[in-house]
PyMOL CGO cylinders between C-alpha atoms (Angstrom):
from pymol import cmd
from pymol.cgo import CYLINDER

trace = [
    CYLINDER, 121.75, 93.49, 82.13, 121.69, 94.92, 78.82, 0.3, 1, 1, 1, 1, 1, 1,
    CYLINDER, 121.69, 94.92, 78.82, 118.67, 98.44, 79.36, 0.3, 1, 1, 1, 1, 1, 1,
    CYLINDER, 118.67, 98.44, 79.36, 116.40, 99.38, 81.95, 0.3, 1, 1, 1, 1, 1, 1,
    CYLINDER, 116.40, 99.38, 81.95, 113.18, 100.38, 80.88, 0.3, 1, 1, 1, 1, 1, 1,
    CYLINDER, 113.18, 100.38, 80.88, 110.37, 102.67, 83.13, 0.3, 1, 1, 1, 1, 1, 1,
    CYLINDER, 110.37, 102.67, 83.13, 106.29, 102.66, 83.75, 0.3, 1, 1, 1, 1, 1, 1,
    CYLINDER, 106.29, 102.66, 83.75, 105.54, 105.83, 83.82, 0.3, 1, 1, 1, 1, 1, 1,
    CYLINDER, 105.54, 105.83, 83.82, 102.17, 106.19, 86.21, 0.3, 1, 1, 1, 1, 1, 1,
    CYLINDER, 102.17, 106.19, 86.21, 102.90, 105.75, 89.23, 0.3, 1, 1, 1, 1, 1, 1,
    CYLINDER, 102.90, 105.75, 89.23, 106.88, 104.90, 89.12, 0.3, 1, 1, 1, 1, 1, 1,
    CYLINDER, 106.88, 104.90, 89.12, 107.45, 108.06, 87.19, 0.3, 1, 1, 1, 1, 1, 1,
    CYLINDER, 107.45, 108.06, 87.19, 104.42, 110.40, 87.98, 0.3, 1, 1, 1, 1, 1, 1,
    CYLINDER, 104.42, 110.40, 87.98, 102.12, 110.90, 91.14, 0.3, 1, 1, 1, 1, 1, 1,
    CYLINDER, 102.12, 110.90, 91.14, 99.12, 109.95, 88.73, 0.3, 1, 1, 1, 1, 1, 1,
    CYLINDER, 99.12, 109.95, 88.73, 97.23, 107.43, 88.79, 0.3, 1, 1, 1, 1, 1, 1,
    CYLINDER, 97.23, 107.43, 88.79, 94.77, 108.99, 91.97, 0.3, 1, 1, 1, 1, 1, 1,
    CYLINDER, 94.77, 108.99, 91.97, 95.05, 111.46, 88.77, 0.3, 1, 1, 1, 1, 1, 1,
    CYLINDER, 95.05, 111.46, 88.77, 93.97, 109.13, 86.64, 0.3, 1, 1, 1, 1, 1, 1,
    CYLINDER, 93.97, 109.13, 86.64, 91.60, 107.49, 88.96, 0.3, 1, 1, 1, 1, 1, 1,
    CYLINDER, 91.60, 107.49, 88.96, 90.03, 110.87, 89.88, 0.3, 1, 1, 1, 1, 1, 1,
    CYLINDER, 90.03, 110.87, 89.88, 88.77, 111.91, 86.25, 0.3, 1, 1, 1, 1, 1, 1,
    CYLINDER, 88.77, 111.91, 86.25, 87.68, 108.70, 85.06, 0.3, 1, 1, 1, 1, 1, 1,
    CYLINDER, 87.68, 108.70, 85.06, 84.96, 108.35, 88.26, 0.3, 1, 1, 1, 1, 1, 1,
    CYLINDER, 84.96, 108.35, 88.26, 83.98, 112.04, 87.03, 0.3, 1, 1, 1, 1, 1, 1,
    CYLINDER, 83.98, 112.04, 87.03, 83.44, 110.50, 83.65, 0.3, 1, 1, 1, 1, 1, 1,
    CYLINDER, 83.44, 110.50, 83.65, 81.76, 107.52, 84.62, 0.3, 1, 1, 1, 1, 1, 1,
    CYLINDER, 81.76, 107.52, 84.62, 78.93, 110.37, 86.68, 0.3, 1, 1, 1, 1, 1, 1,
    CYLINDER, 78.93, 110.37, 86.68, 78.40, 112.83, 84.32, 0.3, 1, 1, 1, 1, 1, 1,
    CYLINDER, 78.40, 112.83, 84.32, 77.62, 110.49, 81.48, 0.3, 1, 1, 1, 1, 1, 1,
    CYLINDER, 77.62, 110.49, 81.48, 75.45, 108.43, 82.93, 0.3, 1, 1, 1, 1, 1, 1,
    CYLINDER, 75.45, 108.43, 82.93, 77.17, 105.48, 84.21, 0.3, 1, 1, 1, 1, 1, 1,
    CYLINDER, 77.17, 105.48, 84.21, 78.11, 104.24, 87.53, 0.3, 1, 1, 1, 1, 1, 1,
    CYLINDER, 78.11, 104.24, 87.53, 81.21, 103.12, 89.54, 0.3, 1, 1, 1, 1, 1, 1,
    CYLINDER, 81.21, 103.12, 89.54, 82.34, 99.78, 90.94, 0.3, 1, 1, 1, 1, 1, 1,
    CYLINDER, 82.34, 99.78, 90.94, 84.63, 98.85, 93.29, 0.3, 1, 1, 1, 1, 1, 1,
    CYLINDER, 84.63, 98.85, 93.29, 86.66, 97.07, 91.48, 0.3, 1, 1, 1, 1, 1, 1,
    CYLINDER, 86.66, 97.07, 91.48, 86.99, 99.34, 88.95, 0.3, 1, 1, 1, 1, 1, 1,
    CYLINDER, 86.99, 99.34, 88.95, 90.01, 101.42, 89.80, 0.3, 1, 1, 1, 1, 1, 1,
    CYLINDER, 90.01, 101.42, 89.80, 92.67, 98.00, 89.89, 0.3, 1, 1, 1, 1, 1, 1,
    CYLINDER, 92.67, 98.00, 89.89, 90.67, 96.48, 86.39, 0.3, 1, 1, 1, 1, 1, 1,
    CYLINDER, 90.67, 96.48, 86.39, 91.44, 99.64, 84.21, 0.3, 1, 1, 1, 1, 1, 1,
    CYLINDER, 91.44, 99.64, 84.21, 94.90, 100.04, 85.50, 0.3, 1, 1, 1, 1, 1, 1,
    CYLINDER, 94.90, 100.04, 85.50, 97.34, 99.04, 82.88, 0.3, 1, 1, 1, 1, 1, 1,
    CYLINDER, 97.34, 99.04, 82.88, 95.11, 98.90, 79.76, 0.3, 1, 1, 1, 1, 1, 1,
    CYLINDER, 95.11, 98.90, 79.76, 95.85, 100.55, 76.90, 0.3, 1, 1, 1, 1, 1, 1,
    CYLINDER, 95.85, 100.55, 76.90, 93.07, 103.59, 75.83, 0.3, 1, 1, 1, 1, 1, 1,
    CYLINDER, 93.07, 103.59, 75.83, 90.80, 102.41, 73.85, 0.3, 1, 1, 1, 1, 1, 1,
    CYLINDER, 90.80, 102.41, 73.85, 90.78, 98.92, 76.58, 0.3, 1, 1, 1, 1, 1, 1,
    CYLINDER, 90.78, 98.92, 76.58, 89.36, 101.47, 79.51, 0.3, 1, 1, 1, 1, 1, 1,
    CYLINDER, 89.36, 101.47, 79.51, 87.92, 103.51, 77.17, 0.3, 1, 1, 1, 1, 1, 1,
    CYLINDER, 87.92, 103.51, 77.17, 85.31, 100.65, 76.17, 0.3, 1, 1, 1, 1, 1, 1,
    CYLINDER, 85.31, 100.65, 76.17, 85.79, 99.38, 79.64, 0.3, 1, 1, 1, 1, 1, 1,
    CYLINDER, 85.79, 99.38, 79.64, 84.40, 102.13, 80.73, 0.3, 1, 1, 1, 1, 1, 1,
    CYLINDER, 84.40, 102.13, 80.73, 81.32, 102.01, 78.32, 0.3, 1, 1, 1, 1, 1, 1,
    CYLINDER, 81.32, 102.01, 78.32, 80.35, 98.39, 79.02, 0.3, 1, 1, 1, 1, 1, 1,
    CYLINDER, 80.35, 98.39, 79.02, 80.95, 97.68, 81.63, 0.3, 1, 1, 1, 1, 1, 1,
    CYLINDER, 80.95, 97.68, 81.63, 80.38, 100.86, 83.52, 0.3, 1, 1, 1, 1, 1, 1,
    CYLINDER, 80.38, 100.86, 83.52, 77.22, 102.34, 81.28, 0.3, 1, 1, 1, 1, 1, 1,
    CYLINDER, 77.22, 102.34, 81.28, 79.08, 105.47, 79.96, 0.3, 1, 1, 1, 1, 1, 1,
    CYLINDER, 79.08, 105.47, 79.96, 76.56, 106.84, 77.59, 0.3, 1, 1, 1, 1, 1, 1,
    CYLINDER, 76.56, 106.84, 77.59, 79.03, 107.70, 75.67, 0.3, 1, 1, 1, 1, 1, 1,
    CYLINDER, 79.03, 107.70, 75.67, 81.04, 106.04, 72.60, 0.3, 1, 1, 1, 1, 1, 1,
    CYLINDER, 81.04, 106.04, 72.60, 84.35, 104.66, 73.49, 0.3, 1, 1, 1, 1, 1, 1,
    CYLINDER, 84.35, 104.66, 73.49, 86.30, 107.04, 71.17, 0.3, 1, 1, 1, 1, 1, 1,
    CYLINDER, 86.30, 107.04, 71.17, 84.20, 110.06, 72.40, 0.3, 1, 1, 1, 1, 1, 1,
    CYLINDER, 84.20, 110.06, 72.40, 84.68, 108.96, 76.13, 0.3, 1, 1, 1, 1, 1, 1,
    CYLINDER, 84.68, 108.96, 76.13, 89.23, 108.69, 75.51, 0.3, 1, 1, 1, 1, 1, 1,
    CYLINDER, 89.23, 108.69, 75.51, 88.52, 111.72, 74.33, 0.3, 1, 1, 1, 1, 1, 1,
    CYLINDER, 88.52, 111.72, 74.33, 86.99, 113.30, 77.52, 0.3, 1, 1, 1, 1, 1, 1,
    CYLINDER, 86.99, 113.30, 77.52, 89.38, 111.02, 79.88, 0.3, 1, 1, 1, 1, 1, 1,
    CYLINDER, 89.38, 111.02, 79.88, 92.36, 112.52, 78.06, 0.3, 1, 1, 1, 1, 1, 1,
    CYLINDER, 92.36, 112.52, 78.06, 91.33, 116.20, 77.14, 0.3, 1, 1, 1, 1, 1, 1,
    CYLINDER, 91.33, 116.20, 77.14, 91.56, 116.38, 81.15, 0.3, 1, 1, 1, 1, 1, 1,
    CYLINDER, 91.56, 116.38, 81.15, 94.31, 115.16, 81.89, 0.3, 1, 1, 1, 1, 1, 1,
    CYLINDER, 94.31, 115.16, 81.89, 95.81, 116.94, 79.28, 0.3, 1, 1, 1, 1, 1, 1,
    CYLINDER, 95.81, 116.94, 79.28, 94.02, 119.58, 81.03, 0.3, 1, 1, 1, 1, 1, 1,
    CYLINDER, 94.02, 119.58, 81.03, 95.33, 118.85, 84.33, 0.3, 1, 1, 1, 1, 1, 1,
    CYLINDER, 95.33, 118.85, 84.33, 98.96, 118.32, 82.73, 0.3, 1, 1, 1, 1, 1, 1,
    CYLINDER, 98.96, 118.32, 82.73, 99.52, 122.12, 81.18, 0.3, 1, 1, 1, 1, 1, 1,
    CYLINDER, 99.52, 122.12, 81.18, 101.23, 123.63, 83.80, 0.3, 1, 1, 1, 1, 1, 1,
    CYLINDER, 101.23, 123.63, 83.80, 103.45, 120.45, 85.15, 0.3, 1, 1, 1, 1, 1, 1,
    CYLINDER, 103.45, 120.45, 85.15, 102.35, 116.68, 85.12, 0.3, 1, 1, 1, 1, 1, 1,
    CYLINDER, 102.35, 116.68, 85.12, 103.07, 115.09, 89.30, 0.3, 1, 1, 1, 1, 1, 1,
    CYLINDER, 103.07, 115.09, 89.30, 106.71, 114.05, 88.93, 0.3, 1, 1, 1, 1, 1, 1,
    CYLINDER, 106.71, 114.05, 88.93, 107.43, 111.78, 91.56, 0.3, 1, 1, 1, 1, 1, 1,
    CYLINDER, 107.43, 111.78, 91.56, 110.60, 113.39, 93.79, 0.3, 1, 1, 1, 1, 1, 1,
    CYLINDER, 110.60, 113.39, 93.79, 113.71, 112.48, 92.54, 0.3, 1, 1, 1, 1, 1, 1,
    CYLINDER, 113.71, 112.48, 92.54, 112.49, 111.14, 89.58, 0.3, 1, 1, 1, 1, 1, 1,
    CYLINDER, 112.49, 111.14, 89.58, 113.89, 112.77, 86.94, 0.3, 1, 1, 1, 1, 1, 1,
    CYLINDER, 113.89, 112.77, 86.94, 117.11, 112.29, 88.66, 0.3, 1, 1, 1, 1, 1, 1,
    CYLINDER, 117.11, 112.29, 88.66, 116.79, 108.89, 88.95, 0.3, 1, 1, 1, 1, 1, 1,
    CYLINDER, 116.79, 108.89, 88.95, 116.30, 108.46, 85.34, 0.3, 1, 1, 1, 1, 1, 1,
    CYLINDER, 116.30, 108.46, 85.34, 119.61, 110.27, 84.76, 0.3, 1, 1, 1, 1, 1, 1,
    CYLINDER, 119.61, 110.27, 84.76, 121.44, 108.42, 86.90, 0.3, 1, 1, 1, 1, 1, 1,
    CYLINDER, 121.44, 108.42, 86.90, 120.35, 105.22, 85.48, 0.3, 1, 1, 1, 1, 1, 1,
    CYLINDER, 120.35, 105.22, 85.48, 120.72, 105.98, 81.48, 0.3, 1, 1, 1, 1, 1, 1,
    CYLINDER, 120.72, 105.98, 81.48, 124.39, 107.37, 82.62, 0.3, 1, 1, 1, 1, 1, 1,
    CYLINDER, 124.39, 107.37, 82.62, 125.03, 104.24, 83.05, 0.3, 1, 1, 1, 1, 1, 1,
    CYLINDER, 125.03, 104.24, 83.05, 122.03, 101.79, 80.49, 0.3, 1, 1, 1, 1, 1, 1,
    CYLINDER, 122.03, 101.79, 80.49, 119.76, 102.53, 77.96, 0.3, 1, 1, 1, 1, 1, 1,
    CYLINDER, 119.76, 102.53, 77.96, 117.03, 103.34, 79.06, 0.3, 1, 1, 1, 1, 1, 1,
    CYLINDER, 117.03, 103.34, 79.06, 113.16, 103.57, 77.20, 0.3, 1, 1, 1, 1, 1, 1,
    CYLINDER, 113.16, 103.57, 77.20, 109.38, 104.01, 78.95, 0.3, 1, 1, 1, 1, 1, 1,
    CYLINDER, 109.38, 104.01, 78.95, 106.50, 101.59, 78.40, 0.3, 1, 1, 1, 1, 1, 1,
    CYLINDER, 106.50, 101.59, 78.40, 103.47, 103.52, 79.32, 0.3, 1, 1, 1, 1, 1, 1,
    CYLINDER, 103.47, 103.52, 79.32, 99.86, 102.72, 78.85, 0.3, 1, 1, 1, 1, 1, 1,
    CYLINDER, 99.86, 102.72, 78.85, 99.40, 106.64, 79.41, 0.3, 1, 1, 1, 1, 1, 1,
    CYLINDER, 99.40, 106.64, 79.41, 98.96, 108.20, 75.59, 0.3, 1, 1, 1, 1, 1, 1,
    CYLINDER, 98.96, 108.20, 75.59, 101.92, 110.24, 73.81, 0.3, 1, 1, 1, 1, 1, 1,
    CYLINDER, 101.92, 110.24, 73.81, 100.87, 113.04, 74.48, 0.3, 1, 1, 1, 1, 1, 1,
    CYLINDER, 100.87, 113.04, 74.48, 101.35, 112.19, 78.02, 0.3, 1, 1, 1, 1, 1, 1,
    CYLINDER, 101.35, 112.19, 78.02, 104.21, 110.36, 78.01, 0.3, 1, 1, 1, 1, 1, 1,
    CYLINDER, 104.21, 110.36, 78.01, 105.36, 113.57, 75.76, 0.3, 1, 1, 1, 1, 1, 1,
    CYLINDER, 105.36, 113.57, 75.76, 104.54, 115.79, 78.03, 0.3, 1, 1, 1, 1, 1, 1,
    CYLINDER, 104.54, 115.79, 78.03, 106.55, 114.25, 80.90, 0.3, 1, 1, 1, 1, 1, 1,
    CYLINDER, 106.55, 114.25, 80.90, 110.10, 113.73, 78.88, 0.3, 1, 1, 1, 1, 1, 1,
    CYLINDER, 110.10, 113.73, 78.88, 109.06, 118.19, 78.00, 0.3, 1, 1, 1, 1, 1, 1,
    CYLINDER, 109.06, 118.19, 78.00, 108.61, 119.21, 81.83, 0.3, 1, 1, 1, 1, 1, 1,
    CYLINDER, 108.61, 119.21, 81.83, 111.30, 117.03, 82.98, 0.3, 1, 1, 1, 1, 1, 1,
    CYLINDER, 111.30, 117.03, 82.98, 114.10, 117.80, 80.00, 0.3, 1, 1, 1, 1, 1, 1,
    CYLINDER, 114.10, 117.80, 80.00, 114.84, 113.67, 79.67, 0.3, 1, 1, 1, 1, 1, 1,
    CYLINDER, 114.84, 113.67, 79.67, 113.19, 114.18, 75.83, 0.3, 1, 1, 1, 1, 1, 1,
    CYLINDER, 113.19, 114.18, 75.83, 116.98, 113.43, 75.15, 0.3, 1, 1, 1, 1, 1, 1,
    CYLINDER, 116.98, 113.43, 75.15, 117.79, 111.53, 77.84, 0.3, 1, 1, 1, 1, 1, 1,
    CYLINDER, 117.79, 111.53, 77.84, 115.12, 108.31, 77.00, 0.3, 1, 1, 1, 1, 1, 1,
    CYLINDER, 115.12, 108.31, 77.00, 116.23, 106.50, 74.40, 0.3, 1, 1, 1, 1, 1, 1,
    CYLINDER, 116.23, 106.50, 74.40, 112.58, 105.49, 72.88, 0.3, 1, 1, 1, 1, 1, 1,
    CYLINDER, 112.58, 105.49, 72.88, 109.48, 105.66, 74.45, 0.3, 1, 1, 1, 1, 1, 1,
    CYLINDER, 109.48, 105.66, 74.45, 106.12, 103.54, 73.85, 0.3, 1, 1, 1, 1, 1, 1,
    CYLINDER, 106.12, 103.54, 73.85, 102.30, 103.81, 74.74, 0.3, 1, 1, 1, 1, 1, 1,
    CYLINDER, 102.30, 103.81, 74.74, 100.32, 100.46, 75.10, 0.3, 1, 1, 1, 1, 1, 1,
    CYLINDER, 100.32, 100.46, 75.10, 98.13, 102.35, 72.27, 0.3, 1, 1, 1, 1, 1, 1,
    CYLINDER, 98.13, 102.35, 72.27, 101.03, 101.89, 70.22, 0.3, 1, 1, 1, 1, 1, 1,
    CYLINDER, 101.03, 101.89, 70.22, 101.01, 98.11, 70.74, 0.3, 1, 1, 1, 1, 1, 1,
    CYLINDER, 101.01, 98.11, 70.74, 97.81, 94.74, 70.49, 0.3, 1, 1, 1, 1, 1, 1,
    CYLINDER, 97.81, 94.74, 70.49, 97.47, 94.65, 74.21, 0.3, 1, 1, 1, 1, 1, 1,
    CYLINDER, 97.47, 94.65, 74.21, 97.83, 96.91, 77.81, 0.3, 1, 1, 1, 1, 1, 1,
    CYLINDER, 97.83, 96.91, 77.81, 99.09, 95.33, 81.04, 0.3, 1, 1, 1, 1, 1, 1,
    CYLINDER, 99.09, 95.33, 81.04, 98.99, 92.75, 82.10, 0.3, 1, 1, 1, 1, 1, 1,
    CYLINDER, 98.99, 92.75, 82.10, 99.85, 91.76, 78.36, 0.3, 1, 1, 1, 1, 1, 1,
    CYLINDER, 99.85, 91.76, 78.36, 103.44, 92.18, 77.85, 0.3, 1, 1, 1, 1, 1, 1,
    CYLINDER, 103.44, 92.18, 77.85, 103.29, 93.89, 74.64, 0.3, 1, 1, 1, 1, 1, 1,
    CYLINDER, 103.29, 93.89, 74.64, 105.00, 97.54, 75.36, 0.3, 1, 1, 1, 1, 1, 1,
    CYLINDER, 105.00, 97.54, 75.36, 107.27, 95.78, 77.34, 0.3, 1, 1, 1, 1, 1, 1,
    CYLINDER, 107.27, 95.78, 77.34, 108.23, 93.82, 73.81, 0.3, 1, 1, 1, 1, 1, 1,
    CYLINDER, 108.23, 93.82, 73.81, 107.59, 96.34, 72.12, 0.3, 1, 1, 1, 1, 1, 1,
    CYLINDER, 107.59, 96.34, 72.12, 110.27, 99.10, 74.05, 0.3, 1, 1, 1, 1, 1, 1,
    CYLINDER, 110.27, 99.10, 74.05, 113.46, 96.29, 74.55, 0.3, 1, 1, 1, 1, 1, 1,
    CYLINDER, 113.46, 96.29, 74.55, 112.46, 95.71, 70.72, 0.3, 1, 1, 1, 1, 1, 1,
    CYLINDER, 112.46, 95.71, 70.72, 112.92, 99.28, 69.86, 0.3, 1, 1, 1, 1, 1, 1,
    CYLINDER, 112.92, 99.28, 69.86, 116.18, 99.29, 71.93, 0.3, 1, 1, 1, 1, 1, 1,
    CYLINDER, 116.18, 99.29, 71.93, 117.92, 96.78, 70.50, 0.3, 1, 1, 1, 1, 1, 1,
    CYLINDER, 117.92, 96.78, 70.50, 117.80, 94.47, 73.24, 0.3, 1, 1, 1, 1, 1, 1,
    CYLINDER, 117.80, 94.47, 73.24, 116.50, 91.19, 74.26, 0.3, 1, 1, 1, 1, 1, 1,
    CYLINDER, 116.50, 91.19, 74.26, 113.59, 91.46, 76.14, 0.3, 1, 1, 1, 1, 1, 1,
    CYLINDER, 113.59, 91.46, 76.14, 115.36, 89.39, 78.73, 0.3, 1, 1, 1, 1, 1, 1,
    CYLINDER, 115.36, 89.39, 78.73, 118.15, 91.95, 79.16, 0.3, 1, 1, 1, 1, 1, 1,
    CYLINDER, 118.15, 91.95, 79.16, 116.57, 93.81, 80.39, 0.3, 1, 1, 1, 1, 1, 1,
    CYLINDER, 116.57, 93.81, 80.39, 115.38, 95.41, 84.09, 0.3, 1, 1, 1, 1, 1, 1,
    CYLINDER, 115.38, 95.41, 84.09, 111.97, 96.88, 84.37, 0.3, 1, 1, 1, 1, 1, 1,
    CYLINDER, 111.97, 96.88, 84.37, 110.59, 99.03, 87.03, 0.3, 1, 1, 1, 1, 1, 1,
    CYLINDER, 110.59, 99.03, 87.03, 106.41, 98.96, 87.77, 0.3, 1, 1, 1, 1, 1, 1,
    CYLINDER, 106.41, 98.96, 87.77, 104.74, 99.93, 90.29, 0.3, 1, 1, 1, 1, 1, 1,
    CYLINDER, 104.74, 99.93, 90.29, 100.95, 97.73, 90.22, 0.3, 1, 1, 1, 1, 1, 1,
    CYLINDER, 100.95, 97.73, 90.22, 99.73, 94.37, 89.80, 0.3, 1, 1, 1, 1, 1, 1,
    CYLINDER, 99.73, 94.37, 89.80, 98.87, 94.97, 86.31, 0.3, 1, 1, 1, 1, 1, 1,
    CYLINDER, 98.87, 94.97, 86.31, 102.10, 96.50, 85.79, 0.3, 1, 1, 1, 1, 1, 1,
    CYLINDER, 102.10, 96.50, 85.79, 104.72, 93.79, 87.62, 0.3, 1, 1, 1, 1, 1, 1,
    CYLINDER, 104.72, 93.79, 87.62, 102.14, 91.07, 85.66, 0.3, 1, 1, 1, 1, 1, 1,
    CYLINDER, 102.14, 91.07, 85.66, 103.52, 93.08, 82.50, 0.3, 1, 1, 1, 1, 1, 1,
    CYLINDER, 103.52, 93.08, 82.50, 107.52, 93.16, 83.09, 0.3, 1, 1, 1, 1, 1, 1,
    CYLINDER, 107.52, 93.16, 83.09, 106.99, 89.75, 84.43, 0.3, 1, 1, 1, 1, 1, 1,
    CYLINDER, 106.99, 89.75, 84.43, 105.27, 88.21, 80.70, 0.3, 1, 1, 1, 1, 1, 1,
    CYLINDER, 105.27, 88.21, 80.70, 107.64, 89.51, 78.89, 0.3, 1, 1, 1, 1, 1, 1,
    CYLINDER, 107.64, 89.51, 78.89, 110.60, 87.36, 80.89, 0.3, 1, 1, 1, 1, 1, 1,
    CYLINDER, 110.60, 87.36, 80.89, 112.57, 91.52, 82.49, 0.3, 1, 1, 1, 1, 1, 1,
    CYLINDER, 112.57, 91.52, 82.49, 114.01, 91.34, 86.03, 0.3, 1, 1, 1, 1, 1, 1,
    CYLINDER, 114.01, 91.34, 86.03, 111.96, 93.41, 87.29, 0.3, 1, 1, 1, 1, 1, 1,
    CYLINDER, 111.96, 93.41, 87.29, 112.15, 96.02, 89.97, 0.3, 1, 1, 1, 1, 1, 1,
    CYLINDER, 112.15, 96.02, 89.97, 108.87, 97.25, 92.21, 0.3, 1, 1, 1, 1, 1, 1,
    CYLINDER, 108.87, 97.25, 92.21, 108.26, 100.37, 93.87, 0.3, 1, 1, 1, 1, 1, 1,
    CYLINDER, 108.26, 100.37, 93.87, 104.91, 99.04, 95.03, 0.3, 1, 1, 1, 1, 1, 1,
    CYLINDER, 104.91, 99.04, 95.03, 102.32, 102.37, 95.11, 0.3, 1, 1, 1, 1, 1, 1,
    CYLINDER, 102.32, 102.37, 95.11, 101.28, 103.34, 98.84, 0.3, 1, 1, 1, 1, 1, 1,
    CYLINDER, 101.28, 103.34, 98.84, 97.57, 103.84, 97.46, 0.3, 1, 1, 1, 1, 1, 1,
    CYLINDER, 97.57, 103.84, 97.46, 97.01, 100.89, 95.09, 0.3, 1, 1, 1, 1, 1, 1,
    CYLINDER, 97.01, 100.89, 95.09, 98.87, 98.60, 97.03, 0.3, 1, 1, 1, 1, 1, 1,
    CYLINDER, 98.87, 98.60, 97.03, 100.14, 95.47, 94.39, 0.3, 1, 1, 1, 1, 1, 1,
    CYLINDER, 100.14, 95.47, 94.39, 98.58, 91.71, 94.87, 0.3, 1, 1, 1, 1, 1, 1,
    CYLINDER, 98.58, 91.71, 94.87, 101.48, 90.21, 97.89, 0.3, 1, 1, 1, 1, 1, 1,
    CYLINDER, 101.48, 90.21, 97.89, 101.88, 86.73, 95.54, 0.3, 1, 1, 1, 1, 1, 1,
    CYLINDER, 101.88, 86.73, 95.54, 102.78, 89.02, 92.14, 0.3, 1, 1, 1, 1, 1, 1,
    CYLINDER, 102.78, 89.02, 92.14, 104.96, 91.09, 94.06, 0.3, 1, 1, 1, 1, 1, 1,
    CYLINDER, 104.96, 91.09, 94.06, 106.29, 87.49, 95.19, 0.3, 1, 1, 1, 1, 1, 1,
    CYLINDER, 106.29, 87.49, 95.19, 107.84, 87.44, 92.14, 0.3, 1, 1, 1, 1, 1, 1,
    CYLINDER, 107.84, 87.44, 92.14, 109.32, 90.28, 91.62, 0.3, 1, 1, 1, 1, 1, 1,
    CYLINDER, 109.32, 90.28, 91.62, 113.63, 90.58, 91.77, 0.3, 1, 1, 1, 1, 1, 1,
    CYLINDER, 113.63, 90.58, 91.77, 113.46, 93.72, 93.96, 0.3, 1, 1, 1, 1, 1, 1,
    CYLINDER, 113.46, 93.72, 93.96, 111.18, 95.73, 96.03, 0.3, 1, 1, 1, 1, 1, 1,
    CYLINDER, 111.18, 95.73, 96.03, 112.05, 98.97, 96.64, 0.3, 1, 1, 1, 1, 1, 1,
    CYLINDER, 112.05, 98.97, 96.64, 110.61, 101.38, 99.33, 0.3, 1, 1, 1, 1, 1, 1,
    CYLINDER, 110.61, 101.38, 99.33, 111.38, 104.39, 96.69, 0.3, 1, 1, 1, 1, 1, 1,
    CYLINDER, 111.38, 104.39, 96.69, 112.40, 105.06, 92.88, 0.3, 1, 1, 1, 1, 1, 1,
    CYLINDER, 112.40, 105.06, 92.88, 115.40, 106.29, 93.98, 0.3, 1, 1, 1, 1, 1, 1,
    CYLINDER, 115.40, 106.29, 93.98, 116.62, 103.66, 95.21, 0.3, 1, 1, 1, 1, 1, 1,
    CYLINDER, 116.62, 103.66, 95.21, 117.07, 102.75, 91.89, 0.3, 1, 1, 1, 1, 1, 1,
    CYLINDER, 117.07, 102.75, 91.89, 120.47, 103.26, 91.11, 0.3, 1, 1, 1, 1, 1, 1,
    CYLINDER, 120.47, 103.26, 91.11, 122.01, 102.25, 93.74, 0.3, 1, 1, 1, 1, 1, 1,
    CYLINDER, 122.01, 102.25, 93.74, 120.12, 98.44, 93.11, 0.3, 1, 1, 1, 1, 1, 1,
    CYLINDER, 120.12, 98.44, 93.11, 121.07, 98.13, 89.60, 0.3, 1, 1, 1, 1, 1, 1,
]
cmd.load_cgo(trace, "trace")
């Protein structure tokens, strides 16, 4: 193993429910209608992808660009007092970084990734941070993981990836990485996808010993 690549939302930050709350609020406030499959469908999507989904599938009356702006502004406002970092997440990244190069491959926009890195003091520890806004397709496509591995200068097959949701796990598996799952308790991944990963962890703090 040559490197470790972390997802952000749900792995290092307890933000999956926050994203869900904000998107639901925007849909309700702008003429749309939430559907039962919307939450899982958007997990892992890039900003342009989920913004189009909110407009084209859920009926938000704004443009995709306007929708993205409203959602991200509200997420950034909630992050002002500090992102909801999961217990032990910062310490875990530091412990792993002492042994391997580490990167973040996230569906969050760069502004929220930066907020996490600054709040945890990990800016100089995490060598590369890639948002799916910066690649062709969001998760479950492997693009963001492949880009992160490329920036680290290592082969994707030599990387470990740490993920929590179905689409994230699919993305890391499609990239050919050794996948460590930390199942999201609020949005559990599909069992058939979970069965394909190398290791299932009960908590992010178990990762250093598992590696």
